C-alpha positions in Angstrom: -8.3 18.6 2.2 -10.3 20.6 4.6 -13.4 20.7 4.3 -13.6 18.8 1.0 -12.3 15.2 2.3 -11.9 15.5 6.2 -13.4 18.0 8.7 -10.1 18.9 10.4 -6.6 18.1 9.6 -5.5 14.5 11.4 -2.8 15.0 13.9 0.7 13.5 14.2 0.6 11.8 17.5 4.3 12.0 17.6 4.6 15.8 18.2 1.0 16.8 18.1 1.1 18.8 15.0 -0.9 18.0 11.4 0.5 15.2 9.6 2.5 16.7 7.0 1.0 16.9 3.3 2.9 17.9 0.4 1.1 17.9 -3.1 3.5 17.4 -5.9 3.4 18.8 -9.3 2.9 15.1 -11.0 -0.5 14.9 -9.2 0.8 12.6 -6.4 1.5 13.5 -2.8 3.7 13.0 0.2 1.8 12.5 3.2 4.1 11.5 6.4 4.5 11.7 10.2 7.9 12.8 11.9 8.4 9.4 13.2 9.4 8.0 16.4 12.3 10.6 16.9 9.8 13.6 16.5 12.0 15.4 14.3 11.0 16.7 10.9 13.3 15.2 8.1 11.1 16.4 5.3 9.4 13.1 4.5 12.8 11.1 4.5 11.8 7.6 4.5 15.5 6.2 5.0 15.2 3.3 7.2 16.7 3.7 10.6 16.4 -0.2 11.2 16.4 -3.3 9.3 12.9 -4.3 8.4 11.7 -7.7 9.8 8.7 -9.5 10.7 8.2 -7.6 13.7 8.6 -4.0 12.5 7.2 -2.4 9.6 9.7 -1.0 7.2 8.0 2.0 6.3 7.4 3.2 10.1 10.8 2.6 10.8 12.2 5.3 8.6 13.6 8.9 9.7 9.9 9.9 9.0 7.1 7.7 8.7 5.9 8.2 5.1 2.6 6.6 3.9 2.9 4.3 0.9 1.4 5.8 -2.4 -1.7 3.6 -3.8 -0.9 1.8 -6.9 -1.3 3.4 -10.2 -4.0 1.6 -12.6 -1.0 0.6 -14.7 0.9 -0.9 -11.6 -2.4 -2.9 -10.6 -2.9 -4.3 -14.3 0.7 -5.5 -14.4 0.7 -7.0 -10.9 -2.5 -9.0 -11.6 -1.2 -10.1 -14.9 1.8 -11.1 -13.4 0.0 -12.8 -10.6 -2.2 -14.5 -13.2 0.8 -15.9 -15.2 2.3 -17.2 -11.7 -1.0 -19.3 -11.1 -1.1 -20.6 -14.5 2.4 -21.4 -14.0 1.6 -23.6 -10.8 -0.6 -25.8 -13.2 -3.5 -24.5 -11.6 -5.2 -24.1 -15.3 
């Protein structure tokens, strides 16, 4: 990542150390913060609270794991589903 994408590693404001970044063999990655408890649980996103409108479920895990971007196939499927739902509401 450094220096190709960022000048320096971003810090995890929960413990002052760099955010945890782990590339995976399949080309994806795991990026996470130790979360509110300050304990590194290896990127475990298991929720410690029930998600609601006032909290973000991904931030309330044991570790705060950043979501992965959708793949091209996932984006296409979402767009197709959305188009079908739009048509079903008689917009066309």
